[in-house]
C-alpha positions as CSV (number, residue, x, y, z in Angstrom):
1,M,12.2,-72.9,4.6
2,R,11.6,-74.1,1.1
3,W,8.9,-71.5,0.3
4,I,11.0,-68.7,1.7
5,F,13.8,-69.6,-0.7
6,S,11.4,-69.9,-3.6
7,A,9.8,-66.6,-2.8
8,F,13.2,-65.0,-2.5
9,I,14.4,-66.3,-5.9
10,L,11.2,-65.4,-7.7
11,T,10.9,-62.0,-6.3
12,T,14.6,-61.1,-6.5
13,F,15.4,-62.5,-9.9
14,L,12.3,-63.3,-11.8
15,M,9.6,-60.9,-10.8
16,Q,11.7,-57.8,-11.7
17,P,11.5,-56.8,-15.3
18,L,14.1,-59.0,-16.9
19,A,15.4,-56.2,-19.1
20,V,16.1,-54.0,-16.0
21,F,17.9,-56.9,-14.3
22,A,19.8,-57.7,-17.4
23,E,21.0,-54.1,-17.7
24,S,22.1,-53.8,-14.1
25,V,24.2,-57.0,-13.8
26,P,26.5,-58.5,-16.4
27,A,25.5,-61.9,-17.7
28,G,28.5,-63.7,-16.1
29,T,27.7,-62.2,-12.8
30,K,24.0,-63.1,-12.9
31,R,25.0,-66.7,-13.7
32,N,27.5,-66.8,-10.9
33,Q,25.0,-65.3,-8.4
34,L,22.4,-67.9,-9.4
35,E,24.9,-70.6,-9.2
36,E,26.1,-69.5,-5.7
37,L,22.4,-69.2,-4.6
38,M,21.7,-72.7,-5.9
39,I,24.7,-74.2,-4.1
40,W,23.8,-72.4,-0.9
41,K,20.2,-73.7,-1.1
42,M,21.2,-77.2,-1.9
43,S,23.8,-77.2,0.9
44,D,21.2,-76.0,3.4
45,E,18.5,-78.4,2.3
46,L,20.9,-81.4,2.2
47,K,22.4,-80.4,5.5
48,L,26.0,-80.7,4.2
49,S,29.0,-80.4,6.4
50,A,31.6,-77.7,5.6
51,N,33.8,-80.3,3.9
52,E,30.9,-81.8,1.9
53,E,29.8,-78.3,0.9
54,K,33.2,-77.5,-0.4
55,K,33.4,-80.6,-2.5
56,F,29.8,-80.2,-3.6
57,S,30.5,-76.6,-4.7
58,E,33.6,-77.7,-6.7
59,I,31.7,-80.4,-8.4
60,I,28.7,-78.2,-9.3
61,K,30.8,-75.3,-10.5
62,D,32.9,-77.6,-12.7
63,L,29.9,-79.3,-14.2
64,N,28.1,-76.0,-14.8
65,K,31.2,-74.5,-16.5
66,R,31.4,-77.5,-18.8
67,K,27.7,-77.4,-19.5
68,S,27.9,-73.8,-20.4
69,E,30.9,-74.3,-22.8
70,L,29.1,-77.2,-24.5
71,N,25.9,-75.3,-24.8
72,K,27.7,-72.4,-26.5
73,S,29.3,-75.0,-28.9
74,L,25.9,-76.5,-29.6
75,Q,24.4,-73.0,-30.3
76,T,27.3,-72.1,-32.7
77,S,27.1,-75.5,-34.4
78,L,23.3,-75.1,-34.9
79,V,23.8,-71.7,-36.5
80,S,26.4,-73.2,-38.8
81,L,24.1,-76.1,-39.7
82,G,21.5,-73.5,-41.0
83,N,24.0,-71.8,-43.2
84,I,25.7,-74.8,-44.9
85,K,24.6,-75.6,-48.4
86,D,27.0,-78.3,-49.3
87,S,25.7,-81.8,-48.3
88,K,29.1,-83.2,-47.3
89,K,29.9,-80.3,-45.1
90,L,26.4,-80.4,-43.7
91,E,26.8,-84.1,-42.8
92,T,30.2,-83.4,-41.1
93,E,28.8,-80.5,-39.1
94,F,25.7,-82.5,-38.2
95,S,28.0,-85.3,-36.9
96,S,29.9,-82.7,-34.9
97,Y,26.7,-81.3,-33.4
98,K,25.6,-84.8,-32.4
99,K,28.9,-85.5,-30.7
100,S,28.6,-82.2,-28.7
101,L,25.0,-83.1,-27.8
102,Q,26.1,-86.5,-26.5
103,A,28.9,-84.9,-24.5
104,F,26.4,-82.4,-23.0
105,N,24.0,-85.2,-22.0
106,K,26.9,-87.2,-20.6
107,I,27.5,-84.4,-18.1
108,S,24.2,-85.3,-16.4
109,E,25.3,-88.8,-15.9
110,E,28.7,-87.6,-14.6
111,E,26.8,-85.3,-12.1
112,L,25.1,-88.4,-10.6
113,D,28.4,-90.4,-10.6
114,K,30.2,-87.6,-8.7
115,L,27.5,-86.7,-6.3
116,K,26.4,-90.2,-5.2
117,P,29.7,-91.0,-3.4
118,L,29.7,-87.6,-1.7
119,L,26.0,-87.5,-0.7
120,G,24.9,-91.1,-0.7
121,T,21.8,-92.3,-2.6
122,E,19.1,-90.7,-0.4
123,R,20.6,-87.2,-0.5
124,T,21.4,-87.5,-4.2
125,V,17.7,-88.3,-4.8
126,Q,16.8,-85.4,-2.6
127,Y,19.2,-83.1,-4.6
128,L,17.5,-84.2,-7.8
129,Q,14.0,-83.5,-6.4
130,I,15.0,-80.0,-5.2
131,K,16.7,-79.2,-8.5
132,Q,13.7,-80.3,-10.4
133,D,11.4,-78.3,-8.2
134,I,13.4,-75.1,-8.6
135,A,13.7,-75.6,-12.4
136,T,9.9,-76.2,-12.6
137,R,9.2,-73.0,-10.6
138,I,11.5,-70.9,-12.7
139,K,10.1,-72.2,-15.9
140,A,6.5,-71.6,-14.8
141,T,7.3,-68.1,-13.7
142,L,9.1,-67.3,-17.0
143,T,6.3,-68.6,-19.1
144,N,3.6,-66.9,-17.1
145,P,5.0,-64.2,-14.9
146,D,1.6,-62.8,-13.9
147,T,0.5,-66.0,-12.2
148,P,0.8,-65.8,-8.4
149,L,3.2,-68.2,-6.7
150,K,1.8,-71.4,-5.5
151,D,0.8,-70.7,-1.9
152,E,2.5,-73.3,0.4
153,K,1.0,-72.0,3.6
154,K,1.2,-74.3,6.5
155,P,-0.9,-73.7,9.6
156,L,1.1,-71.8,12.2
157,P,1.6,-73.5,15.5
158,A,-0.4,-72.1,18.4
159,P,1.5,-69.4,20.1
160,K,3.3,-70.3,23.3
161,L,2.6,-68.3,26.3
162,I,5.6,-67.8,28.6
163,I,4.7,-66.7,32.1
164,E,7.5,-65.3,34.2
């Protein structure tokens, strides 16, 4: 199941020329589609009940929204840092950047704090492993798109013969 999802993600989103995909779908929609796909994948892999899936989805969407907002703030602040010539203003802006960075990093801790009561320790660890695996695959594909996907072929079971 895992390799099917990976192949789907990579062929659907990453193997297409990124410029073509970027032109065909607005940025917010792409992010939402990937977010929904990630939530679906995690729900499936973690075998979440309908109630757990709903809570899980709310937590992930809220955290992703906050991460996105803080990331925009960090990018804006970094641009400002490069343009400031006055040392006092630079120090103030640098302090602001550092606080935003700490808030951004705090979200990862909050993610664990919110997911552990919902999923339990074992499934939270499983969530982190799946999340890391997907991130690694996406990064590898983006850095070297011509490399074939890691082949995770498992031997097929012997066919069953049904005699009627």
